[in-house]
C-alpha positions as CSV (number, residue, x, y, z in Angstrom):
1,M,46.1,-0.8,-99.2
2,S,46.8,2.4,-97.3
3,W,47.4,2.7,-93.5
4,F,44.0,4.6,-93.4
5,A,42.2,1.6,-94.8
6,V,43.9,-0.7,-92.3
7,A,42.9,1.6,-89.5
8,K,39.4,1.9,-90.7
9,K,38.9,-1.9,-90.9
10,D,40.6,-2.3,-87.5
11,F,38.3,0.2,-85.9
12,R,35.2,-1.2,-87.6
13,D,36.0,-4.7,-86.4
14,A,36.7,-3.5,-82.8
15,V,33.4,-1.5,-82.6
16,Q,31.5,-4.7,-83.2
17,S,33.4,-6.4,-80.3
18,R,31.5,-7.0,-77.0
19,A,34.8,-6.5,-75.2
20,L,34.9,-2.8,-76.3
21,W,31.4,-2.1,-75.2
22,A,32.1,-3.8,-71.9
23,L,35.1,-1.4,-71.4
24,V,32.9,1.5,-72.4
25,T,30.2,0.4,-69.8
26,V,32.8,-0.1,-67.1
27,F,34.4,3.3,-67.6
28,V,31.0,5.1,-67.8
29,V,30.0,3.5,-64.5
30,L,33.4,4.3,-62.9
31,S,33.1,7.9,-64.1
32,I,29.7,8.4,-62.7
33,V,30.6,6.8,-59.3
34,S,33.9,8.6,-58.9
35,T,32.3,11.9,-59.9
36,Y,29.4,11.5,-57.4
37,A,31.9,10.5,-54.7
38,Y,34.1,13.6,-55.4
39,V,31.1,16.0,-55.4
40,E,29.5,14.5,-52.2
41,A,32.7,13.7,-50.3
42,P,33.3,17.2,-48.8
43,A,29.8,17.4,-47.3
44,L,29.9,13.8,-46.0
45,L,33.3,14.4,-44.4
46,G,32.4,17.8,-43.0
47,S,35.1,19.5,-45.1
48,T,35.0,23.3,-45.5
49,T,36.5,23.1,-49.0
50,A,33.7,22.9,-51.6
51,A,34.0,20.7,-54.7
52,T,34.8,22.6,-57.9
53,F,34.7,21.7,-61.6
54,G,38.4,22.3,-61.8
55,G,39.0,19.9,-58.9
56,L,36.8,17.3,-60.6
57,L,39.1,17.4,-63.7
58,L,42.2,16.9,-61.6
59,F,40.4,14.1,-59.6
60,T,39.5,12.4,-62.9
61,V,43.2,12.3,-63.8
62,G,43.8,9.6,-61.2
63,L,41.0,7.4,-62.6
64,V,42.2,7.9,-66.2
65,G,45.8,7.1,-65.2
66,L,44.7,3.7,-64.0
67,F,42.0,2.9,-66.5
68,V,43.9,3.8,-69.7
69,P,46.9,1.5,-69.3
70,L,44.7,-1.5,-68.5
71,A,42.2,-0.7,-71.3
72,A,45.1,-0.3,-73.7
73,I,46.4,-3.7,-72.9
74,V,43.0,-5.3,-73.4
75,V,42.3,-3.4,-76.7
76,C,45.8,-3.5,-78.2
77,Y,47.8,-6.6,-77.2
78,K,46.4,-8.8,-80.0
79,S,46.7,-6.1,-82.6
80,L,49.7,-7.6,-84.4
81,A,50.7,-10.6,-82.2
82,G,47.2,-12.1,-82.6
83,E,47.2,-11.8,-86.4
84,R,50.7,-13.3,-86.6
85,E,49.6,-16.1,-84.3
86,L,46.6,-16.9,-86.4
87,G,48.5,-16.4,-89.7
88,S,46.0,-13.8,-90.9
89,I,48.8,-11.2,-91.2
90,K,50.2,-13.1,-94.2
91,L,46.8,-12.6,-95.9
92,L,46.8,-8.9,-95.1
93,L,50.3,-8.5,-96.4
94,S,49.4,-10.3,-99.6
95,L,47.4,-7.2,-100.5
96,P,49.1,-4.2,-102.1
97,T,50.4,-2.8,-98.9
98,T,53.6,-2.8,-96.7
99,R,54.4,-3.8,-93.2
100,R,54.9,-0.1,-92.2
101,R,51.4,0.8,-93.5
102,V,49.9,-2.1,-91.5
103,F,51.8,-1.1,-88.4
104,V,50.7,2.5,-88.6
105,G,47.2,1.5,-89.5
106,K,47.0,-0.7,-86.4
107,V,48.3,2.1,-84.2
108,V,45.8,4.6,-85.5
109,G,42.9,2.1,-85.4
110,R,43.5,0.9,-81.9
111,A,44.1,4.4,-80.7
112,A,40.8,5.4,-82.2
113,V,39.0,2.5,-80.5
114,L,40.5,3.4,-77.1
115,A,39.8,7.1,-77.6
116,F,36.2,6.3,-78.5
117,G,35.5,4.3,-75.3
118,L,37.4,6.8,-73.1
119,G,35.7,9.8,-74.7
120,V,32.2,8.4,-74.1
121,G,33.1,7.8,-70.4
122,L,34.6,11.3,-70.0
123,L,31.6,13.1,-71.5
124,V,29.2,11.2,-69.3
125,G,31.2,11.6,-66.1
126,L,32.0,15.3,-66.6
127,G,28.4,16.0,-67.7
128,V,27.1,14.4,-64.5
129,G,29.7,16.4,-62.5
130,A,28.7,19.7,-64.2
131,A,25.0,19.0,-63.4
132,L,25.7,18.1,-59.8
133,L,28.0,21.1,-59.3
134,G,25.9,23.6,-61.3
135,D,29.2,24.7,-62.9
136,L,31.0,24.1,-66.2
137,D,34.2,25.4,-67.6
138,A,33.7,24.3,-71.2
139,A,37.1,25.5,-72.4
140,A,39.0,23.7,-69.7
141,A,36.9,20.6,-70.1
142,L,37.5,20.5,-73.8
143,L,41.3,20.9,-73.4
144,F,41.3,18.3,-70.7
145,V,39.4,15.7,-72.9
146,L,41.8,16.4,-75.7
147,I,44.9,15.9,-73.5
148,T,43.3,12.7,-72.1
149,L,42.6,11.3,-75.6
150,A,46.2,12.1,-76.6
151,F,47.3,10.1,-73.5
152,A,45.2,7.2,-74.6
153,A,46.8,7.4,-78.1
154,V,50.2,7.3,-76.5
155,Y,49.4,4.1,-74.6
156,A,47.9,2.5,-77.7
157,T,51.1,3.2,-79.5
158,I,53.1,1.6,-76.7
159,V,51.1,-1.6,-76.5
160,V,50.8,-2.0,-80.3
161,G,54.6,-1.6,-80.4
162,I,54.9,-4.3,-77.8
163,S,52.5,-6.5,-79.8
164,A,54.7,-6.0,-82.9
165,A,57.7,-7.4,-81.0
166,T,56.3,-10.9,-80.7
167,G,54.1,-13.4,-82.6
168,S,52.6,-14.8,-79.4
169,T,49.6,-13.2,-77.7
170,S,50.7,-14.8,-74.4
171,R,54.1,-13.1,-74.6
172,A,52.5,-9.9,-75.8
173,T,50.2,-10.0,-72.7
174,T,53.2,-10.7,-70.4
175,L,55.3,-7.9,-71.9
176,A,52.4,-5.4,-71.7
177,L,51.6,-6.3,-68.1
178,G,55.3,-6.1,-67.2
179,F,55.4,-2.6,-68.7
180,F,52.4,-1.6,-66.6
181,V,53.8,-3.1,-63.4
182,V,57.3,-1.4,-63.9
183,F,56.2,2.0,-65.1
184,E,52.8,2.4,-63.4
185,L,53.0,0.5,-60.1
186,L,56.7,0.5,-59.3
187,W,58.2,3.5,-61.0
188,D,57.8,5.9,-58.1
189,V,60.0,3.6,-56.0
190,I,62.8,3.1,-58.6
191,P,63.9,6.8,-58.9
192,M,63.8,7.1,-55.1
193,G,65.9,3.9,-54.8
194,I,68.5,5.5,-57.2
195,L,68.5,8.7,-55.1
196,Y,68.9,6.7,-51.9
197,V,72.0,4.9,-53.2
198,L,73.5,8.0,-54.7
199,E,73.1,10.0,-51.5
200,G,74.9,7.4,-49.4
201,F,71.9,5.3,-48.4
202,T,69.9,8.2,-47.1
203,I,67.0,10.4,-48.3
204,P,68.0,14.1,-48.5
205,S,65.6,16.7,-47.1
206,T,65.7,18.6,-50.5
207,M,65.0,16.7,-53.6
208,P,67.4,17.3,-56.5
209,D,66.1,18.8,-59.8
210,W,67.1,15.7,-61.8
211,L,64.6,13.5,-59.8
212,Y,61.6,15.3,-61.3
213,P,62.2,14.3,-64.9
214,L,63.1,10.8,-63.9
215,L,59.7,10.5,-62.1
216,Q,58.0,11.7,-65.3
217,L,59.1,8.6,-67.3
218,S,56.0,6.9,-66.1
219,P,53.4,7.8,-68.9
220,S,50.6,8.5,-66.3
221,S,52.9,10.8,-64.4
222,A,53.8,12.6,-67.6
223,Y,50.0,12.8,-68.3
224,L,49.4,14.5,-65.0
225,S,52.2,17.0,-65.5
226,T,50.9,17.7,-69.0
227,V,47.4,18.5,-67.6
228,V,49.0,20.8,-65.0
229,A,51.3,22.5,-67.6
230,L,48.5,23.1,-70.1
231,L,45.8,23.9,-67.6
232,P,47.6,25.7,-64.8
233,D,44.5,27.4,-63.4
234,L,42.9,24.1,-62.5
235,A,45.1,23.7,-59.4
236,D,44.1,27.1,-58.2
237,A,40.4,26.4,-58.9
238,S,40.6,23.2,-56.9
239,G,42.5,24.7,-54.0
240,T,45.6,22.6,-54.5
241,E,49.2,23.4,-55.5
242,P,50.4,22.1,-58.9
243,T,52.9,19.7,-57.5
244,Q,54.0,16.3,-58.6
245,A,54.3,13.6,-56.0
246,G,56.3,10.5,-56.1
247,A,56.9,8.0,-53.4
248,G,55.6,10.5,-50.8
249,V,57.9,13.3,-52.0
250,E,56.5,16.5,-53.4
251,V,58.4,18.6,-55.9
252,A,57.1,22.1,-56.3
253,A,56.9,22.8,-60.0
254,D,56.8,26.6,-59.7
255,A,59.9,26.5,-57.5
256,A,62.0,24.6,-60.0
257,E,64.0,26.8,-62.3
258,P,65.3,24.3,-65.0
259,F,62.8,23.4,-67.7
260,Y,63.4,19.7,-67.1
261,A,62.1,20.2,-63.6
262,S,58.8,21.9,-64.7
263,P,55.5,20.3,-65.6
264,E,56.1,21.1,-69.3
265,I,58.6,18.1,-69.3
266,G,55.5,15.9,-69.3
267,V,54.6,16.9,-72.8
268,L,58.0,16.0,-74.1
269,V,58.0,12.6,-72.2
270,L,54.6,11.6,-73.8
271,L,56.0,12.6,-77.3
272,A,59.1,10.6,-76.6
273,W,57.1,7.5,-75.7
274,V,55.2,7.8,-79.0
275,L,58.4,8.2,-81.1
276,V,60.3,5.4,-79.3
277,S,57.3,3.0,-79.5
278,L,56.8,3.8,-83.2
279,V,60.5,3.4,-84.1
280,I,61.1,0.2,-82.1
281,G,57.7,-1.3,-83.2
282,L,58.4,-0.6,-86.9
283,V,62.0,-1.9,-86.8
284,L,61.0,-5.1,-85.0
285,F,57.9,-5.7,-87.2
286,D,59.7,-4.8,-90.4
287,G,62.6,-7.2,-89.7
288,T,60.8,-10.1,-88.2
289,D,60.2,-13.4,-90.0
290,L,56.4,-13.9,-90.3
């Protein structure tokens, strides 16, 4: 049994799940509501800055950065831990296949499931936005969707890797939620805490270059930097500067000379998360006693 067959079966089973369609529905509703709010907010608040399609794409990054990690946990935490807990993994491995093929198939299958739900929501939300704004940058929208789906695949890999580390769905849930809390809710504070200690318990007026890549270790922050790096014109179109904020501190990407202090570092961070998750997940799943 090839990894593709495992992925195909995993995707087919997930598509028939009510939980997946509930996630799709939630994201579609959130996309429509947030898009409408972004388009109408300037007029309601009396702002002189008009909403733009480029601004809508950047605004959507925030919604995606919160939705994808939580959706990945819901979709992926049982991928391997659940099968080990039920014992069905032994039946799967009794077929002519290997643990590595099963692991890769689960990663691809769950990434496809997550990308499907996210893709539907993005198409609906951006379509509504284009209709309300009377404007559409098809090339930018396509690249933005591809970057976002890649981000979803990164998170699917992370959570499947976590699921491969344990044979208990409760522990898999705890570990996945712990990852979310540390890297998505608290990570802005951690680098600033390190800086505070290194600077003699004070915050300097100028942020050092090394702080920027440290802030990018959060997958959602790396995702935002990747969008800015690959779509640099979006910031200009939305009337904002391509900066990366963390814990209330802004680091100007165009003012930073080293590569590791530029938005392009986000691409490398996302790739690093995929490689690390694949290696650790494979090693743990390959060496565990089922």
